[in-house]
C-alpha positions, 0 to 999 in steps of 0.5 A: 573482889572489887573487879568481880562486883563491877563486872557483875553490876555491868552484866545485870545492867546490860540484861535490864537495858532492853525490853522483853517481848511481853512488855513490847506486846502489852504496849502494842496491844494498848495502842491498838485498843486506843486507835480503835476507840479513836477511829470509831469516834472520828467516823461518827464525827465524819458522818455527823459532818456529812449530815450538816453539810447536807442540811446546809446544801438543802437550805441553799437549794430551798432559798434558791427556789424561793428566790426564783419564785420571787423573781419569776412569779412562778415556781421552777419546773426543773431544777436546772432553772435554779442552778444559776442562783446556786454558787455550785451550780448543778453540782449543788444537787449532789449530796455528800453520799455518792450517788445520792441527790437532793430532791426539791418539791413544792407542796400546798400546806393548809393553814388553820384559817382554811387557806393554804400556802405553797412551801418548798421541801428539799429531801435527801435519802442517805444510805442506811439513814433516815430521810433528811427534810428541809425545812424540818417538819418537826421544828417548822424551820 
């Protein structure tokens, strides 16, 4: 009798030792759902990082235009005139998005007292996104 009980206990323990196919599929489905949610968040943060990098690059280009004006008493006619002032050189005008470059313009901005000042604007048009302009027209920065 004791031997039969031991054998039955061993058989039932061996049956419970592995996972069923259903249990494995449930775990895999949960992992796929978690990976999908995580990847969406990661891609959003990557795109936000591109926008942040673009704004910093554009601010550096704006500063190089202002430095050129201070040194030469005139605005540059061509972006190649300011590339020596940029750490990355001519590559500084290449945005994080492939095929998209930064465009700099100098515009007259009227003041409240009737005078006007010249201001540098650097723009970028990322694909499927609104245009980025530095300084930000809305914040005045």
